[in-house]
N, C-alpha and C positions, 0 to 999 in steps of 0.2 A: 288715310290709314294711319294707324298709330303704332309705329316700327320704331323698335331702340336703336338709337344709335349713343352708346356710350364713349365710343373713342370722337372727341366732339374736337374739330378743329376751328378757328378763329383767324381769317386770313385778315390781321389788321396790322395796325403800329399802335400802339400806347402811346399818349399823351404822358410826362410827367408828372407823377401825381403831386410834386412838389410846386409844378406849377400849371396849375388849373385851365384848361382852357373852358370856359362857360357855354354849356350848351341851352339854346333859347329853348320853347318849350315847342313842341311839333304839331302849329295850327295849322287847321286844313281849312278850305274855305267853301261850305256849305249853302251857297246863293243860290245855286241853280240846283239846288236838289231836288225842289219840286216839278220841274220842267221836264223830265224824262220819267216812262213807267213803262211796264210790260204787263199787260193780260196776261191772266192766267191760264183763258181760253185758248189762247192761242199757241199756246207750246206743246213743243214735241210729245207726243204720249208713248210710253212707255219708261223702263228705266234706262240709264246709260250706261251701266255696269254689272254686273251679279255681285261686284265685290260690294257688301254693304261694313263700314268702317263707323257710319254714325248714325241715331236714330234721334230724334228730338220732337215731342208732341207740343202742340199748342193750338189755342183757341177751344172750339167745340170739337173737333173732328182733325182737325190737319197733322199728317204725320210727316213731318221732313225728313229726306235720308239722303245720307251724304255715302254718295258711292266712289270707285276708284276712278272716275271719268267725271264726276261733276254734279250739280245738286240735284235731286230730284223730289216731288211733291205728289202726296196720296193726298187726296180730300175728301173721298168717297169710299172707301174700303173695296173701290171696285179696279181702276186702273190709276197710272202713275203718269206723271209727267216731268219733263224734263227743261230744265232752262239753258238758254243757248250762252256758249261761251266765245271769249273776243280776246284779242290782247292788246288793244288800243285803248287808252283811261284815263283821264282828269284826274287827279290826286284831291281826294276830297269832293270831286264831283257828281252828279247822275250818270247812271248807265244803265240801259236795259238788257243787257248781258253780265256772265259773270266773267272772271278771270279762268284758264283752262285750268286740267289736271284734276286732281282729285281731291276730294274734301275732309281735311282732316281734323276738324273742331266746328259745333254748332251748339250756338246758346241762344234760350229761349225766354224773355220774359212780358208776359201782356202782350201789346200789338208789335215788340220790338224782336229782331232775330235780326242773328250778326253767325256768318258764315266767312271759314276761311279755307284756303285753299294751299294747295303744294302740288309740286312738280319735281323735275329735277335737271341740276343744269349742264351744261355741255359736256362737265368733265362724270356726269351720271351720280355727282351727289345728292342729294336731298334741300329743298329748295322753298321757303314760302314766296310764295305764288300772289300774295295780298287778299285781300277781307272784303267784302260787300258786306252791308248792313241798312236794314229800312227799320220806319218806324210806325208801317201800314202792312206787314206782313200778312196780315190774317183777312185783309182784303183780295178780294177777287182780279184788283188792277194794285200790282206794289210796285214801290219805288224805292231803288235799290241806292244807293253810295258807296262810289271806292273807295281804298284807301291801297298803297302799298304796305309789304312790310317794314313794320318801321327799323329803321337804322340811324345810325350816326357817321357824322366824319370823321377821319382820323385823325384829327387833332382835338377831338373835344371829347373832354375828361372832366364834367362837371354837372352833370344832369340838376334840373331843378326837383326837388319835392317838398312838397308842404310848406311852403314858404322858404324852405332854407335850401342846401345844396349836401350832395353827395358825390365823393369821387368814383371814378365807374371807366372800366376798361371799354372802350367803342367797339361796338360790333358794326362792322362798315358795310357788311354783304348779306346777300339774301340766302347764300348758301348753310347748309346746317343749323339755320333759322327759321325752322319751320314750328309755327301754331301747332299744338296738338290737342289744346283744351282751350276753352271759354266760360265765361259764366258773366253773367246780367245781374246787377244787385243797386237797388239804387240809382246813382248818378254816375256809377263807372259800369265799364266793361272790362272786365280782368281777362288777361290772354296770358297762359303757358308758353313762351314760343320757345322752349330748349334751350339754344343758344344765345338768341335773345336774351333771356332771361323773364322774370314776371313785367309785365304793364299793363299798362289801363288807360282808356279811353274814359278821357271825363267829358260827358254828354252834354252840362251847360257851356262849359266853355271850348268844345269840340278841339282837345288837343290830346293827344299821348306823352305821356311819360316814364320812364323806367320807374320801377319799385325796387329799395331794396331790400334783402333779405339776409339771415344771418351766417357769417362764416360758418364753414363745416364746423371748426372748435368752438362754434358758441353756442349756449342752451339758450339764448336771449337777446336779443336787440331792439331797447326802449328809441325808439325815433322821434317819441311825443314828449323826452327827457331832456329839457333845455339845455344840462348840465352836461350830454350826451356831446356836444357841439364844441366846437373852437373858433375862433376869429381869424381868418386869415386876410387880409387884406379888408375890402368891400364885403365879402363873402360870410356866411355863418355856413362851416362845414361840418356835416356829421363827424368826430374825430374817431382817429383810430380804423378806421373803414376803407373797405375798397371791393367793388365789385367787380368780380372777375369769373367768368364762366367756363375759362380755362380748366386744364385739369389740375391737379394739385402738385404733380409733378412740373408744372408752367408758373406755380405760385398763384391757382386759380383753384376755385371751389366747387365741389359739385355741387353743392346745395343754393349754388346760382343758377346753376340750369334745371330748369320749370319743366315739366310736365303735366300736371293737372292741377287744376284750379275750383272750387268751389266756395261760391260767398252769399252770402245773406245778412239780413240786416246790419250791424255794424263788427261781423266778423267774414273773415277769408281765411281759406283754408288752402294750403299750396305744397301739391307733391312735387319734389325733387328726386334726383341723384343721389340724395344724402335725406332722407326721409323724410318728415311731414312736419309744416310747420303751419302754427295757428295764431294768426293777427286781428288783433283788438284794434278799429279806426278810432282815432282822434279828432281833434281841432284841425282844420285844414286840411284834412285827409293823410295826416302821422298815423305812424300803424306799430303798436306794441308785439314783437314777434315772441311767441315760444319755438323752440327746435324740439323735436324728438328724432332720434337716431337710432340705427344700431351700431352696438350690443348695451348701450346703456338704457333705452327703452327695449319693450317686448314687442318689438315689430318685427313680422316675417323678413322682410328685405329692407333694404334700402332704396330700392329703386321703384318708387309710388308711381302707376300708371293710372290710376281711375280715384275719384272719390264720389262717394255717395252721403248723402244723411237722410234718416231714417228717423223718424218721431214716430214711438210706439209706446203705449201703457206710460206715459207722461214724462217718458226720457228721451233726450238727442242723441241718437247714436253716430259716431260718423264713422264710415268704413272707408279702410283702403287696400287696394288690390296692388302687391307688391311684386317684384322679382329680384334675385340676388344684384347685390353691384358688387364691389371688390372684396368683402370679405367672404371665405368659403365657406363659412357655417350660416349663411345666410339660407336664406329657400325662399322659393314660390309660396302664395296664399294668400290670405285677407288678412288683416290686421285692424282693429274694430276699440272705439275707446267708448263708455258711456256716463264718460263724467268729462268730458271736452278736454283731453289730451293728459288727464290727472295719473290713469293704467289704462294700459294698452292690454287686450288680448288677442289670440290668434286661434284660425280656422282655417278648414280647408287648405290645410299644409300640401309643398309638393304638387301644386293645380297650378299651372299659366295661367292668371286669370288676365281677361283685357279689360273686362268693363262687369260694373255691380249697379244694382239697381236697387232698391225698397221703395215699399209700399206698406203703410198697419206693420204686422206680424212678420210680412212675407220679406224675403231678402232673395236675388238673382244674382247670381254670377255666369257671365260668359268666358268658357274657358277655351282652349285647344282641346279640350276632353269633351266638351259638348255646352249645355246649360243645367246648370245645377239651381235646386232650391230648397230654401230652410223656411221652417216654420220660426225658429226660436235662434237664430244664428249660430246652431250647435251643432247639430245634426242634419246632414244635405243628402239629396236623393237627385240622382238625375235623370233627366226626361230618356225616355229609352231611343227616340228620335224624331224626327220631325217629317210625318208622313202628312201628305195629302189624301181625303177621300171625299169629296166636294159631289154630293149627288147631282146627277145630270135627269135619271128617269129613274125606276126600280132597277135594283141591279145593277146600275149602269151609273159608275161614279169616274170624275176625272181624276185619273191619278196622277200622284208627282213626290217627290221626297229632295231633301236638303242632302247631298251626297259630299258630304266632309261633317268632321268632329269638329273645326275650327271656329269656334262662334265669336264673333268680335264686337257684337253690339248688344244689348239689352233694356226694354222700357217698359214698365208696367204701364197700363191702359184702363184709369177707373173712369173716365168719364161716361156718360150716359147716351152718348149715340151709340154705341154698341148694347146689345141686348144685355150681356154679362160682362164681366170683366173681363178684359183679353191682355195678351202677353206678344210683342214685339220683339222677332230678332233678326241679328245681321250676320250674315256670315258670308265665305269665299263664294259660294254656289247660289246667293240670292237672298231676298227679306222672305218672312214667315210672321205669320199672326194666327193664334192662337183661336179654336174655337170654347176650348176650355181651358180649367187651370189645371187639370192631371196633362194635359202635353197627348191626349190621344189623338187628335185632328189640328189640321192645321192649313190654312190658305197660304198659297205659296204665289209668290211676284219673283219675275225676272225679266230681263231683257225682251224684248218682240223679237220674235221671229217671223221669215216668210211661210207661212202654210202652206203655201203652195209646192215648194222646197222640203224634199230630205235632205239630212245631211245628220251625221256624227259630230259630235263635240266632246274634248277635244280632238282632234285630228291634226296630226300624227296622236299618238295616247300612251300614256305609260302607266301600266299599272301602280309601279312603284310612286307615283306624283300626282296624278290628275284624279280628285274626286275620291278621295281618298275618307272610307269610312268603314272603322271596328276592322281595320286591318288588309281589306279590299279596295282597290282602284279601279273605277268606273269610266267608259264612253258612255256616252247620252245619246239616245238617238230622242231626234226632235221629229213631229210629222204630225198632220192634220187627220185624227182618226175621228169619223163621224157616225160611225153605225156597229159596227163591229167591238161585240162585249169581249174578246178573243184575237190576240195580235199572234203570230207565229212568228218566231224569231229563228233564223238558221245563219251559223255562222261557216263558212269555206275556207279553207287555206288556199295558196295561190295553185295549185295542182286541182281547185275545186271538190277538195276532199272535205265532206261535213266533220267537222268538228266539235260542235256543240249546238244545241239545238234547244229551244225553251217556249212553253206557249205561256204567254205574260195574259192571264184573266184580268178585264177591266173590272167584271162583278166583285172581287177582293181587293183588301186593303197589297197591293203586290210594289207599291212604291213605282220609280220612274223605268220607263222603255229604257232599259239599260243592259250593259255584258262587261265582266270584268276580266276579260283575258285569258281566262279559262277554258280547255276543254270540258267535254262531259265527265271525266273524270275527277276532275278538280285539280288539274295540272295548269300551269302557265304556261300559254304557248311561246313557239319561238316569234325571234323577230321578225317582224315582216306586212307583208298586206294582205290583209283578209276582206272576204267580199260578203256584205252578212244582205241577207233578202228577210225582208218585213212583209207579210201575208195577213191583210186586212181589207173590208173596205169591199171582197170579190176582186182585189187587186195584191199584185207583186210588185213591190219597190226594192231596190237595190241601192246600196250605199257601201264605199269601199273605205276601209278603215286600216291607217299604218301604225302596228304596236312596235314598239322601240321598249324595251326593259331599262 
């Protein structure tokens, strides 16, 4: 999940910049790559978690789903499968399971898929937990290869780059070194690894390398210009440059903290904690950078959490979701350019945007306030709700809804597998697919539950914290209703006094089977234990709920 960690601490000792130590390219052995594979048909059914942070489309119908507890895959629009996780891996070796933890980034191109995982350390700090990637991810039998989160030795200070070198602070641990975004283009897999900075994997040479970005006070960094280098002994080193992702107060640069990346053709865009960088690749993989930052450029804010490309009406538009960083005059919202960074415009101001995507003239933003849609990039409208009403029989629907306003991811699906274009959204409360572009009906996917059990989730429940939608928090009731059109919900306090009653009509689009912790007069009830009777299919089921405000 893309969580912001503005205060970055890198537990390392820097080598002296005057006495650089050579870092050998981090190469991995892929010789065993083809020996281990996993059949998708053998995987566990269902989502691993209802927290959906990443959505990536691939091939004719595949939908890769990054959850808070692992990687899932939807192949047929009906049911999802989840990949097994483990903890023992060989660097660069093949594996039939994935690293444990949440999925922090997914990237796809043709038959290639890259997946980054993250977890927490023993000291409860965010930590990169390694990657897997595959070159046959569209097959029913997938071969994975594993890499740990790239780090350096404590004395390493001279990374190789494009046939030369540059000075850099070593990043020696996985803590705060989390990959939050990835992009595949040409021969490179690019990762924005936050405290680990911008890095790329050279597919041909099977090696990871660090990539220099402009310092906070630089508007450009030309690594393709030979006059920008100096000769130090046997090394040709980028002059007057030191890559340091520590805070400026510690001699570092916010622009060396990468958070989002978008690559295509000879271009790579990188969002950091100090704005946006546009790079043009040159000989041997060198890059000439332009750096755009608030307030010099008209960006909403300097903390760039998502990037997207839109091709429409002969224009290439680059979108950037930003949040405020250091400057109190920054704001949240979207920044965009129609001329490759020459000028920047802003829109959707004051909205906390997690993810943005575009198709043709349409732009969609996943925000803490729901899903927003625009047909011109200027005027926006919000979907009213994510509600499911899938017909089961005449006047009989499988009803459900997403019970949160926090939408983390969005993907537009124009593939012919579906009868019409569809929209995928990921939230704190599951995955959803639209049946139409006006958002009036959705199919919702969640983790599996035991149909033979009746239970409340979450339990204990707080109306201020859990499943908060439009100002109300809800507890959801899970049960298998086979016949009844109407479900009667009665809520009793510990003294068995009726405090709330509702007839839940499944013939109408009434949403999830839920209770918002209020009595029949609309007042929040007191803390305590409540007993809920659900009457349906000629039977009564009881479930207890602990409410804590």
